[in-house]
All heavy atoms as an XYZ file, in Angstrom:
867
protein
N     -21.487      9.667     14.332
C     -20.155     10.085     13.891
C     -19.551     11.019     14.927
O     -20.214     11.957     15.368
C     -20.222     10.789     12.528
C     -18.868     11.378     12.156
C     -20.686      9.814     11.453
N     -18.317     10.734     15.289
C     -17.611     11.612     16.223
C     -16.171     11.797     15.806
O     -15.503     10.838     15.395
C     -17.637     11.022     17.641
C     -18.845     11.394     18.462
C     -18.612     11.167     19.951
O     -18.073     10.152     20.356
N     -19.013     12.121     20.764
N     -15.720     13.037     15.905
C     -14.319     13.373     15.756
C     -13.952     14.175     16.995
O     -14.505     15.251     17.211
C     -14.063     14.198     14.498
C     -14.272     13.489     13.166
C     -14.244     14.486     12.018
C     -13.223     12.408     12.967
N     -13.049     13.655     17.785
C     -12.705     14.300     19.050
C     -11.230     14.668     19.042
O     -10.356     13.794     19.081
C     -13.028     13.383     20.240
C     -12.669     14.088     21.548
C     -14.493     12.977     20.234
N     -10.993     15.986     18.980
C      -9.612     16.473     18.990
C      -9.098     16.617     20.419
O      -9.872     16.885     21.348
C      -9.519     17.849     18.309
C      -9.936     17.874     16.855
C     -11.364     18.358     16.660
O     -12.164     18.217     17.606
O     -11.684     18.886     15.582
N      -7.822     16.447     20.568
C      -7.168     16.648     21.859
C      -5.719     17.060     21.619
O      -5.223     16.970     20.491
C      -7.231     15.376     22.710
O      -6.558     14.310     22.064
N      -5.081     17.520     22.692
C      -3.674     17.872     22.606
C      -3.387     19.357     22.503
O      -2.225     19.769     22.506
N      -4.430     20.168     22.384
C      -4.215     21.606     22.346
C      -3.815     22.142     23.709
O      -3.807     21.432     24.707
N      -3.449     23.426     23.725
C      -3.063     24.038     24.980
C      -2.218     25.263     24.745
O      -2.168     25.803     23.640
N      -1.561     25.678     25.806
C      -0.687     26.847     25.763
C       0.757     26.395     25.581
O       1.227     25.516     26.315
C      -0.832     27.635     27.056
C       0.109     28.834     27.253
C      -0.167     29.902     26.203
C      -0.050     29.395     28.663
N       1.433     27.002     24.626
C       2.822     26.662     24.363
C       3.583     27.945     24.051
O       3.014     28.891     23.493
C       2.930     25.648     23.203
C       2.407     26.226     21.910
C       4.352     25.124     23.043
N       4.834     27.990     24.414
C       5.662     29.156     24.126
C       6.073     29.174     22.664
O       6.150     28.118     22.020
C       6.902     29.142     25.013
C       6.611     29.371     26.483
C       7.871     29.547     27.294
O       8.967     29.182     26.877
N       7.732     30.119     28.482
N       6.338     30.355     22.130
C       6.863     30.421     20.758
C       8.092     29.541     20.597
O       8.964     29.507     21.469
C       7.202     31.899     20.601
C       6.278     32.607     21.537
C       6.147     31.687     22.723
N       8.129     28.816     19.486
C       9.209     27.875     19.250
C       8.956     26.492     19.801
O       9.731     25.568     19.526
N       7.897     26.349     20.557
C       7.582     25.063     21.165
C       6.835     24.131     20.230
O       6.583     24.445     19.063
N       6.474     22.974     20.762
C       5.816     21.930     19.981
C       4.558     21.435     20.679
O       4.462     21.469     21.910
C       6.762     20.742     19.773
O       7.914     21.119     19.049
N       3.627     20.993     19.866
C       2.429     20.313     20.344
C       2.092     19.203     19.373
O       2.381     19.304     18.171
C       1.242     21.271     20.438
C       1.141     22.223     21.626
C      -0.073     23.136     21.444
C       1.039     21.473     22.932
N       1.445     18.174     19.888
C       0.931     17.112     19.043
C      -0.563     17.005     19.242
O      -1.028     16.671     20.340
C       1.588     15.775     19.368
C       1.246     14.671     18.383
C       1.627     13.333     18.924
N       1.648     12.304     17.891
C       1.512     10.998     18.156
N       1.363     10.579     19.395
N       1.562     10.122     17.170
N      -1.310     17.283     18.198
C      -2.760     17.151     18.240
C      -3.156     15.745     17.803
O      -2.525     15.161     16.925
C      -3.426     18.171     17.335
C      -3.071     19.641     17.566
C      -3.905     20.521     16.628
C      -3.283     20.033     19.009
N      -4.206     15.246     18.413
C      -4.783     13.963     18.030
C      -6.261     14.148     17.729
O      -6.907     15.025     18.302
C      -4.629     12.937     19.156
O      -3.270     12.703     19.461
N      -6.771     13.309     16.862
C      -8.206     13.316     16.542
C      -8.662     11.873     16.470
O      -8.253     11.133     15.573
C      -8.447     14.031     15.233
S     -10.153     13.922     14.646
N      -9.488     11.501     17.423
C     -10.025     10.145     17.477
C     -11.371     10.103     16.782
O     -12.273     10.888     17.110
C     -10.155      9.709     18.926
N     -11.517      9.183     15.837
C     -12.730      9.090     15.026
C     -13.540      7.854     15.381
O     -12.970      6.815     15.738
C     -12.352      9.052     13.552
N     -14.844      7.982     15.254
C     -15.724      6.838     15.465
C     -17.017      7.055     14.705
O     -17.378      8.186     14.372
C     -16.008      6.634     16.961
O     -16.656      7.766     17.496
N     -17.695      5.958     14.422
C     -19.000      6.049     13.786
C     -18.989      6.028     12.267
O     -20.048      6.159     11.645
N     -17.821      5.882     11.658
C     -17.726      5.770     10.213
C     -16.462      4.987      9.884
O     -15.633      4.723     10.753
C     -17.712      7.153      9.546
C     -16.529      8.021      9.907
C     -15.448      8.136      9.058
C     -16.501      8.733     11.103
C     -14.359      8.930      9.381
C     -15.427      9.537     11.435
C     -14.345      9.634     10.577
N     -16.323      4.617      8.609
C     -15.177      3.817      8.180
C     -13.986      4.743      7.980
O     -13.755      5.269      6.890
C     -15.501      3.053      6.894
O     -16.704      2.297      7.084
C     -14.357      2.101      6.554
N     -13.245      4.920      9.037
C     -12.154      5.897      9.064
C     -11.179      5.697      7.915
O     -10.753      6.667      7.281
C     -11.425      5.764     10.405
C     -10.248      6.684     10.567
C     -10.440      8.022     10.867
C      -8.955      6.203     10.432
C      -9.359      8.879     11.033
C      -7.859      7.045     10.592
C      -8.067      8.384     10.893
N     -10.834      4.471      7.615
C      -9.808      4.194      6.610
C     -10.230      4.581      5.201
O      -9.396      4.625      4.295
C      -9.426      2.720      6.648
O     -10.554      1.908      6.403
N     -11.509      4.883      5.001
C     -12.007      5.275      3.675
C     -11.980      6.783      3.455
O     -12.260      7.249      2.354
C     -13.432      4.766      3.472
O     -13.470      3.352      3.481
N     -11.691      7.522      4.495
C     -11.800      8.975      4.454
C     -10.432      9.645      4.437
O      -9.524      9.269      5.198
C     -12.577      9.486      5.678
C     -14.059      9.310      5.575
C     -14.626      8.038      5.604
C     -14.905     10.403      5.448
C     -15.999      7.866      5.499
C     -16.274     10.241      5.355
C     -16.813      8.971      5.387
O     -18.172      8.813      5.290
N     -10.306     10.651      3.588
C      -9.171     11.560      3.698
C      -9.362     12.393      4.960
O     -10.497     12.734      5.320
C      -9.087     12.462      2.483
N      -8.283     12.730      5.602
C      -8.351     13.497      6.848
C      -7.556     14.783      6.695
O      -6.509     14.820      6.029
C      -7.791     12.685      8.015
C      -8.536     11.389      8.299
S     -10.266     11.662      8.758
C     -10.083     12.609     10.270
N      -8.067     15.818      7.326
C      -7.417     17.128      7.240
C      -7.440     17.802      8.604
O      -8.257     17.463      9.462
C      -8.156     18.033      6.245
O      -8.248     17.455      4.980
N      -6.547     18.760      8.744
C      -6.575     19.681      9.874
C      -6.764     21.091      9.311
O      -6.042     21.499      8.394
C      -5.282     19.626     10.686
C      -5.135     18.390     11.512
C      -4.484     17.243     11.168
C      -5.646     18.181     12.826
N      -4.565     16.326     12.183
C      -5.260     16.879     13.227
C      -6.382     18.948     13.725
C      -5.595     16.335     14.476
C      -6.697     18.421     14.955
C      -6.322     17.134     15.330
N      -7.730     21.791      9.868
C      -7.964     23.190      9.549
C      -7.734     23.997     10.826
O      -7.745     23.456     11.937
C      -9.406     23.422      9.091
C      -9.696     23.021      7.679
C      -9.827     21.685      7.322
C      -9.864     23.978      6.683
C     -10.111     21.310      6.020
C     -10.155     23.624      5.381
C     -10.281     22.295      5.049
O     -10.567     21.938      3.752
N      -7.570     25.285     10.656
C      -7.514     26.166     11.822
C      -8.232     27.472     11.506
O      -8.319     27.894     10.358
C      -6.067     26.448     12.244
C      -5.232     27.229     11.241
C      -3.771     27.272     11.692
N      -2.929     27.958     10.708
C      -1.596     27.938     10.737
N      -0.953     27.274     11.704
N      -0.905     28.572      9.809
N      -8.720     28.082     12.577
C      -9.354     29.397     12.467
C      -8.791     30.273     13.569
O      -9.031     30.019     14.751
C     -10.861     29.312     12.571
C     -11.524     30.692     12.578
C     -13.007     30.600     12.358
N     -13.324     30.512     10.943
C     -14.509     30.139     10.484
N     -15.475     29.797     11.301
N     -14.725     30.108      9.185
N      -8.055     31.262     13.143
C      -7.495     32.227     14.077
C      -8.466     33.379     14.262
O      -9.302     33.628     13.387
C      -6.156     32.737     13.544
N      -8.361     34.087     15.361
C      -9.253     35.240     15.580
C      -9.173     36.234     14.429
O      -8.089     36.582     13.968
C      -8.702     35.850     16.881
C      -8.041     34.712     17.576
C      -7.455     33.863     16.491
N     -10.326     36.622     13.923
C     -10.434     37.643     12.875
C      -9.783     37.213     11.554
O      -9.450     38.048     10.713
C      -9.832     38.969     13.342
C     -10.534     39.529     14.575
C      -9.839     40.767     15.098
N      -8.471     40.483     15.521
C      -8.163     39.933     16.684
N      -9.122     39.590     17.526
N      -6.896     39.730     17.013
N      -9.617     35.916     11.372
C      -9.058     35.413     10.117
C      -9.957     34.329      9.539
O     -10.748     33.706     10.256
C      -7.654     34.850     10.351
C      -6.604     35.904     10.685
C      -5.230     35.292     10.724
C      -4.168     36.337     11.001
N      -2.802     35.734     11.039
N      -9.809     34.100      8.257
C     -10.583     33.053      7.606
C     -10.050     31.676      7.990
O      -8.886     31.524      8.362
C     -10.511     33.230      6.095
N     -10.924     30.704      7.884
C     -10.500     29.335      8.131
C      -9.435     28.932      7.114
O      -9.510     29.294      5.938
C     -11.718     28.420      8.015
C     -11.490     26.994      8.414
C     -12.801     26.245      8.367
N     -13.369     26.219      7.037
C     -14.646     25.935      6.792
N     -15.471     25.686      7.788
N     -15.094     25.908      5.548
N      -8.468     28.141      7.560
C      -7.319     27.799      6.717
C      -7.055     26.294      6.775
O      -7.034     25.715      7.870
C      -6.086     28.552      7.224
C      -4.792     28.220      6.522
C      -3.583     28.868      7.167
O      -3.643     29.210      8.365
O      -2.558     29.029      6.479
N      -6.837     25.703      5.611
C      -6.410     24.308      5.573
C      -4.934     24.253      5.971
O      -4.099     24.915      5.364
C      -6.595     23.727      4.172
C      -6.035     22.326      3.940
C      -6.742     21.298      4.819
C      -6.136     21.941      2.468
N      -4.629     23.451      6.972
C      -3.264     23.330      7.471
C      -2.554     22.140      6.840
O      -1.430     22.261      6.348
C      -3.267     23.183      9.004
C      -1.853     22.966      9.525
C      -3.917     24.395      9.657
N      -3.209     20.985      6.861
C      -2.574     19.768      6.355
C      -3.643     18.751      6.025
O      -4.734     18.766      6.607
C      -1.611     19.192      7.390
N      -3.317     17.849      5.097
C      -4.260     16.809      4.703
C      -3.487     15.531      4.398
O      -2.311     15.575      4.016
C      -5.064     17.249      3.489
N      -4.191     14.408      4.550
C      -3.586     13.110      4.282
C      -4.642     12.216      3.650
O      -5.803     12.217      4.054
C      -3.008     12.498      5.586
C      -2.227     11.224      5.292
C      -4.103     12.266      6.629
C      -1.375     10.773      6.472
N      -4.248     11.445      2.647
C      -5.199     10.584      1.954
C      -5.583      9.401      2.841
O      -4.960      9.164      3.876
C      -4.631     10.089      0.611
C      -4.333     11.277     -0.303
C      -3.373      9.247      0.829
N      -6.593      8.670      2.409
C      -7.154      7.608      3.239
C      -6.136      6.540      3.609
O      -6.117      6.057      4.748
C      -8.349      6.968      2.547
O      -7.971      6.457      1.278
N      -5.274      6.168      2.656
C      -4.273      5.133      2.925
C      -3.045      5.676      3.629
O      -2.184      4.904      4.052
C      -3.859      4.456      1.625
N      -2.938      6.981      3.711
C      -1.846      7.589      4.455
C      -0.582      7.830      3.669
O       0.405      8.276      4.223
N      -0.574      7.557      2.370
C       0.654      7.660      1.614
C       0.984      9.030      1.102
O       2.159      9.357      0.838
N      -0.004      9.901      0.963
C       0.213     11.216      0.368
C      -0.293     12.298      1.309
O      -1.377     12.176      1.884
C      -0.515     11.317     -0.968
O      -0.334     12.585     -1.550
N       0.494     13.343      1.446
C       0.137     14.439      2.333
C       0.246     15.776      1.606
O       0.916     15.877      0.571
C       1.045     14.475      3.573
O       2.410     14.588      3.147
C       0.889     13.209      4.410
N      -0.403     16.776      2.184
C      -0.377     18.109      1.604
C      -0.376     19.112      2.751
O      -1.065     18.893      3.763
C      -1.610     18.330      0.719
C      -1.543     19.640     -0.018
O      -0.518     20.011     -0.548
N      -2.651     20.379     -0.024
N       0.384     20.209      2.586
C       0.517     21.183      3.656
C       0.353     22.602      3.130
O       0.714     22.907      1.988
C       1.899     21.085      4.316
C       2.166     19.772      4.986
C       2.787     18.733      4.313
C       1.787     19.566      6.314
C       3.022     17.511      4.928
C       2.031     18.355      6.942
C       2.649     17.340      6.240
O       2.877     16.140      6.871
N      -0.146     23.461      3.984
C      -0.116     24.882      3.694
C       1.349     25.322      3.635
O       2.188     24.816      4.391
C      -0.848     25.667      4.773
N       1.642     26.258      2.751
C       3.037     26.710      2.607
C       3.602     27.214      3.929
O       4.784     27.033      4.218
C       3.110     27.819      1.557
C       2.934     27.308      0.148
O       3.075     26.082     -0.071
O       2.650     28.126     -0.739
N       2.756     27.819      4.734
C       3.221     28.434      5.977
C       3.682     27.422      7.022
O       4.380     27.789      7.971
C       2.112     29.313      6.574
O       0.963     28.530      6.862
N       3.305     26.153      6.854
C       3.666     25.154      7.873
C       4.613     24.082      7.353
O       5.046     23.216      8.114
C       2.408     24.484      8.478
C       1.434     25.540      8.983
C       1.741     23.542      7.491
N       4.926     24.131      6.075
C       5.804     23.109      5.491
C       7.148     23.081      6.208
O       7.749     24.128      6.454
C       6.009     23.380      3.997
C       4.826     22.989      3.129
C       5.094     23.282      1.666
C       3.894     22.902      0.813
N       4.096     23.254     -0.615
N       7.585     21.882      6.526
C       8.848     21.708      7.225
C       8.739     21.781      8.730
O       9.689     21.452      9.438
N       7.587     22.232      9.238
C       7.395     22.340     10.692
C       6.284     21.436     11.210
O       6.363     20.967     12.351
C       7.090     23.788     11.071
C       8.180     24.774     10.730
C       7.850     26.167     11.267
N       6.649     26.715     10.660
C       5.538     27.006     11.333
N       5.480     26.823     12.638
N       4.492     27.499     10.703
N       5.270     21.214     10.412
C       4.132     20.393     10.818
C       4.163     19.062     10.065
O       4.575     19.011      8.903
C       2.807     21.089     10.498
C       2.468     22.271     11.367
C       3.423     22.896     12.164
C       1.175     22.774     11.380
C       3.109     23.991     12.953
C       0.843     23.864     12.156
C       1.818     24.476     12.934
N       3.687     18.027     10.720
C       3.587     16.714     10.093
C       2.239     16.095     10.427
O       1.886     15.965     11.610
C       4.702     15.782     10.572
O       5.978     16.377     10.288
C       4.611     14.433      9.860
N       1.503     15.727      9.387
C       0.238     15.013      9.578
C       0.491     13.532      9.380
O       1.253     13.125      8.500
C      -0.855     15.531      8.619
C      -2.207     14.915      8.955
C      -0.478     15.302      7.164
C      -3.376     15.549      8.185
N      -0.154     12.722     10.194
C      -0.032     11.276     10.059
C      -1.333     10.638     10.543
O      -2.162     11.300     11.174
C       1.153     10.744     10.870
O       0.996     11.022     12.252
N      -1.504      9.385     10.243
C      -2.707      8.678     10.665
C      -2.381      7.246     11.009
O      -1.450      6.656     10.466
C      -3.787      8.747      9.590
C      -3.460      8.010      8.302
C      -4.485      8.342      7.212
N      -5.815      7.850      7.544
C      -6.938      8.282      6.967
N      -6.875      9.231      6.037
N      -8.105      7.790      7.313
N      -3.194      6.689     11.899
C      -3.113      5.284     12.262
C      -4.501      4.702     12.035
O      -5.402      4.881     12.867
C      -2.678      5.143     13.720
C      -2.443      3.708     14.127
O      -2.985      2.795     13.467
O      -1.724      3.494     15.121
N      -4.682      4.040     10.923
C      -6.003      3.513     10.588
C      -6.434      2.394     11.540
O      -7.631      2.152     11.699
C      -6.035      3.036      9.148
C      -6.082      4.190      8.159
O      -6.314      5.345      8.539
N      -5.854      3.901      6.889
N      -5.487      1.728     12.160
C      -5.839      0.688     13.134
C      -6.427      1.300     14.404
O      -7.205      0.658     15.110
C      -4.612     -0.139     13.472
N      -6.050      2.549     14.690
C      -6.546      3.233     15.893
C      -7.599      4.287     15.565
O      -8.062      4.999     16.461
C      -5.374      3.894     16.638
C      -4.369      2.906     17.196
C      -3.283      3.627     17.971
C      -2.293      2.637     18.584
N      -1.217      3.321     19.347
N      -7.944      4.429     14.285
C      -8.924      5.441     13.868
C      -8.532      6.832     14.369
O      -9.385      7.591     14.873
C     -10.327      5.086     14.377
C     -10.945      3.922     13.621
O     -10.343      3.385     12.696
N     -12.133      3.531     14.031
N      -7.280      7.164     14.214
C      -6.771      8.413     14.755
C      -5.864      9.107     13.733
O      -5.075      8.449     13.042
C      -5.991      8.165     16.057
O      -6.848      7.515     17.000
C      -5.500      9.467     16.660
N      -6.000     10.418     13.681
C      -5.109     11.238     12.871
C      -4.386     12.196     13.809
O      -4.943     12.622     14.834
C      -5.879     11.986     11.767
C      -6.892     12.960     12.339
C      -4.927     12.702     10.813
N      -3.148     12.526     13.457
C      -2.299     13.356     14.307
C      -1.788     14.563     13.534
O      -1.685     14.543     12.305
C      -1.098     12.548     14.805
C      -1.449     11.260     15.483
C      -1.449     10.056     14.779
C      -1.792     11.233     16.839
C      -1.771      8.859     15.398
C      -2.116     10.046     17.460
C      -2.113      8.853     16.736
O      -2.439      7.676     17.358
N      -1.435     15.582     14.282
C      -0.748     16.730     13.709
C       0.376     17.113     14.669
O       0.112     17.614     15.769
C      -1.686     17.913     13.493
C      -1.043     19.110     12.795
C      -0.687     18.759     11.343
C      -1.980     20.329     12.824
N       1.595     16.834     14.253
C       2.761     17.232     15.027
C       3.152     18.640     14.592
O       3.407     18.868     13.405
C       3.924     16.272     14.803
C       5.201     16.661     15.499
C       5.107     16.576     17.011
O       4.550     15.624     17.551
N       5.631     17.576     17.704
N       3.192     19.550     15.537
C       3.478     20.950     15.231
C       4.740     21.385     15.974
O       4.779     21.333     17.207
C       2.295     21.832     15.659
C       0.973     21.400     15.062
S      -0.378     22.533     15.430
C      -0.510     22.347     17.188
N       5.728     21.765     15.228
C       6.998     22.212     15.796
C       7.252     23.673     15.449
O       6.664     24.213     14.509
C       8.148     21.357     15.263
C       8.006     19.897     15.617
O       7.481     19.544     16.673
N       8.479     19.030     14.742
N       8.128     24.292     16.207
C       8.508     25.695     15.968
C       7.281     26.589     15.831
O       7.170     27.392     14.893
C       9.384     25.800     14.708
O      10.540     25.003     14.836
N       6.382     26.464     16.760
C       5.127     27.203     16.691
C       5.341     28.706     16.843
O       6.250     29.152     17.575
C       4.167     26.697     17.761
C       3.465     25.387     17.397
C       2.934     24.681     18.635
C       2.345     25.650     16.406
N       4.494     29.465     16.166
C       4.582     30.926     16.148
C       3.329     31.522     16.787
O       2.248     30.929     16.711
C       4.698     31.410     14.705
C       5.854     30.788     13.938
C       5.819     31.205     12.477
C       6.941     30.543     11.698
N       6.917     30.924     10.267
N       3.446     32.705     17.363
C       2.268     33.318     17.988
C       1.092     33.474     17.030
O      -0.075     33.331     17.453
C       2.801     34.682     18.446
C       4.254     34.456     18.672
C       4.665     33.474     17.621
N       1.369     33.747     15.773
C       0.285     33.929     14.809
C      -0.437     32.635     14.474
O      -1.434     32.656     13.739
C       0.813     34.586     13.525
C       1.954     33.842     12.847
C       3.311     34.366     13.250
O       3.497     34.756     14.433
O       4.204     34.382     12.382
N       0.068     31.524     14.993
C      -0.618     30.245     14.782
C      -1.595     29.916     15.919
O      -2.153     28.819     15.947
C       0.417     29.136     14.588
C       1.204     29.362     13.291
C       2.267     28.360     13.006
O       3.084     28.063     13.912
O       2.310     27.887     11.852
N      -1.782     30.856     16.792
C      -2.836     30.729     17.795
C      -4.176     30.645     17.078
O      -4.527     31.505     16.274
C      -2.820     31.938     18.739
O      -1.615     31.912     19.502
C      -4.021     31.931     19.661
N      -4.906     29.568     17.350
C      -6.154     29.319     16.624
C      -6.867     28.131     17.242
O      -6.300     27.406     18.068
C      -5.866     29.035     15.151
N      -8.087     27.940     16.801
C      -8.783     26.683     17.073
C      -8.482     25.756     15.897
O      -8.648     26.136     14.742
C     -10.296     26.888     17.231
C     -10.986     25.550     17.457
C     -10.585     27.848     18.378
N      -8.017     24.568     16.225
C      -7.644     23.584     15.212
C      -8.734     22.515     15.134
O      -9.140     21.951     16.147
C      -6.300     22.955     15.553
C      -5.142     23.879     15.256
C      -4.921     25.002     16.039
C      -4.277     23.646     14.185
C      -3.874     25.881     15.765
C      -3.228     24.506     13.903
C      -3.036     25.617     14.695
O      -2.000     26.474     14.415
N      -9.174     22.251     13.901
C     -10.271     21.319     13.659
C      -9.802     20.124     12.838
O      -9.042     20.271     11.877
C     -11.392     22.004     12.889
C     -12.027     23.165     13.600
C     -11.563     24.460     13.427
C     -13.123     22.969     14.444
C     -12.141     25.535     14.067
C     -13.721     24.041     15.088
C     -13.224     25.315     14.896
O     -13.810     26.382     15.537
N     -10.317     18.990     13.194
C     -10.097     17.761     12.450
C     -11.292     17.560     11.509
O     -12.437     17.748     11.916
C     -10.003     16.621     13.469
S     -10.041     14.974     12.818
N     -11.007     17.168     10.257
C     -12.063     16.999      9.264
C     -11.865     15.670      8.536
O     -10.756     15.351      8.112
C     -12.051     18.146      8.245
C     -13.174     17.973      7.229
C     -12.178     19.483      8.953
N     -12.954     14.951      8.390
C     -12.951     13.725      7.595
C     -13.767     13.981      6.336
O     -14.850     14.560      6.400
C     -13.579     12.584      8.391
N     -13.254     13.546      5.192
C     -13.958     13.851      3.936
C     -13.824     12.687      2.955
O     -12.750     12.128      2.762
C     -13.399     15.119      3.309
C     -14.081     15.526      2.022
C     -13.598     16.878      1.535
N     -14.095     17.969      2.361
C     -13.333     18.726      3.133
N     -12.038     18.518      3.221
N     -13.859     19.703      3.844
N     -14.961     12.353      2.325
C     -14.965     11.441      1.179
C     -16.086     11.888      0.255
O     -17.200     12.145      0.676
C     -15.139      9.964      1.612
C     -16.477      9.734      2.272
C     -14.965      9.041      0.414
N     -15.770     12.056     -0.997
C     -16.732     12.563     -2.002
C     -17.356     13.854     -1.484
O     -16.645     14.796     -1.184
C     -17.766     11.491     -2.308
O     -17.152     10.365     -2.880
N     -18.689     13.888     -1.392
C     -19.391     15.101     -0.966
C     -19.683     15.118      0.532
O     -20.364     16.020      1.022
C     -20.700     15.240     -1.736
C     -20.519     15.252     -3.249
C     -19.608     16.379     -3.715
O     -19.760     17.510     -3.293
N     -18.648     16.050     -4.559
N     -19.182     14.131      1.243
C     -19.486     13.998      2.667
C     -18.297     14.451      3.506
O     -17.161     14.057      3.226
C     -19.808     12.538      3.015
O     -20.925     12.115      2.228
C     -20.142     12.394      4.490
N     -18.558     15.269      4.509
C     -17.501     15.675      5.420
C     -18.030     15.749      6.845
O     -19.210     16.046      7.069
C     -16.917     17.026      5.019
O     -17.892     18.035      5.079
N     -17.155     15.465      7.773
C     -17.458     15.546      9.201
C     -16.400     16.423      9.862
O     -15.221     16.322      9.519
C     -17.451     14.158      9.849
C     -18.326     13.148      9.173
C     -17.800     11.944      8.722
C     -19.687     13.381      9.018
C     -18.596     11.001      8.105
C     -20.494     12.435      8.404
C     -19.947     11.245      7.933
N     -16.846     17.222     10.818
C     -15.945     18.132     11.520
C     -15.954     17.820     13.012
O     -17.008     17.518     13.588
C     -16.388     19.579     11.321
C     -16.116     20.107      9.953
C     -16.757     19.762      8.787
C     -15.133     21.080      9.594
N     -16.223     20.463      7.730
C     -15.221     21.276      8.198
C     -14.183     21.798     10.302
C     -14.392     22.159      7.508
C     -13.353     22.690      9.628
C     -13.462     22.860      8.256
N     -14.786     17.961     13.620
C     -14.709     17.889     15.061
C     -15.078     19.220     15.691
O     -15.360     20.197     14.993
N     -15.040     19.249     17.027
C     -15.445     20.457     17.735
C     -14.296     21.449     17.892
O     -14.531     22.607     18.240
C     -15.988     20.089     19.131
C     -14.932     19.880     20.219
C     -14.107     18.617     20.031
O     -14.442     17.747     19.228
N     -13.024     18.501     20.798
N     -13.101     21.004     17.611
C     -11.941     21.878     17.653
C     -11.206     21.828     18.979
O     -11.788     21.498     20.023
N      -9.929     22.159     18.909
C      -9.108     22.266     20.108
C      -8.293     23.554     20.017
O      -7.741     23.873     18.961
C      -8.207     21.032     20.290
O      -7.508     21.123     21.533
C      -7.186     20.885     19.159
N      -8.236     24.276     21.124
C      -7.572     25.571     21.132
C      -6.062     25.391     21.275
O      -5.597     24.682     22.172
C      -8.096     26.426     22.283
C      -7.392     27.768     22.449
C      -7.730     28.734     21.331
O      -8.888     28.903     20.952
N      -6.699     29.412     20.797
N      -5.337     26.062     20.401
C      -3.877     26.143     20.507
C      -3.514     27.607     20.699
O      -3.892     28.455     19.880
C      -3.192     25.580     19.254
C      -1.691     25.861     19.286
C      -3.454     24.081     19.129
N      -2.806     27.894     21.773
C      -2.385     29.258     22.060
C      -0.862     29.290     22.146
O      -0.271     28.559     22.952
C      -2.992     29.764     23.368
O      -4.425     29.709     23.273
C      -2.569     31.199     23.650
N      -0.266     30.110     21.303
C       1.191     30.239     21.273
C       1.544     31.610     21.837
O       1.299     32.634     21.204
C       1.750     30.075     19.857
C       3.279     30.089     19.890
C       1.221     28.795     19.210
N       2.084     31.609     23.032
C       2.335     32.873     23.715
C       3.388     32.686     24.787
O       3.485     31.613     25.400
C       1.036     33.388     24.345
O       1.282     34.556     25.102
N       4.152     33.735     25.026
C       5.128     33.703     26.114
C       4.534     34.305     27.384
O       5.202     34.350     28.412
C       6.395     34.461     25.704
O       6.071     35.776     25.299
């Protein structure tokens, strides 16, 4: 099982990034997918989630209207489009696959929002 995040980096406040997570080694289309983040000295936070078929999404209140989660089951990939980024959103962003009691985590990608 592999979840490989990409697309992180340094961006100025107000800027945008698109994270990708490429999955392999399991039946991607059967798993709900989520993005979590962990900022320095803060607890891990669920940012966004999408059901296996891609029809229903859920967002943390702090990112609603700015972030969009989507998935392409044909490409085994989930995305997180992040707009109007804020410095306090500097964190390591993790991709998570979950079904029933089983979950897989990626290694994370660093997002730094700074001028």
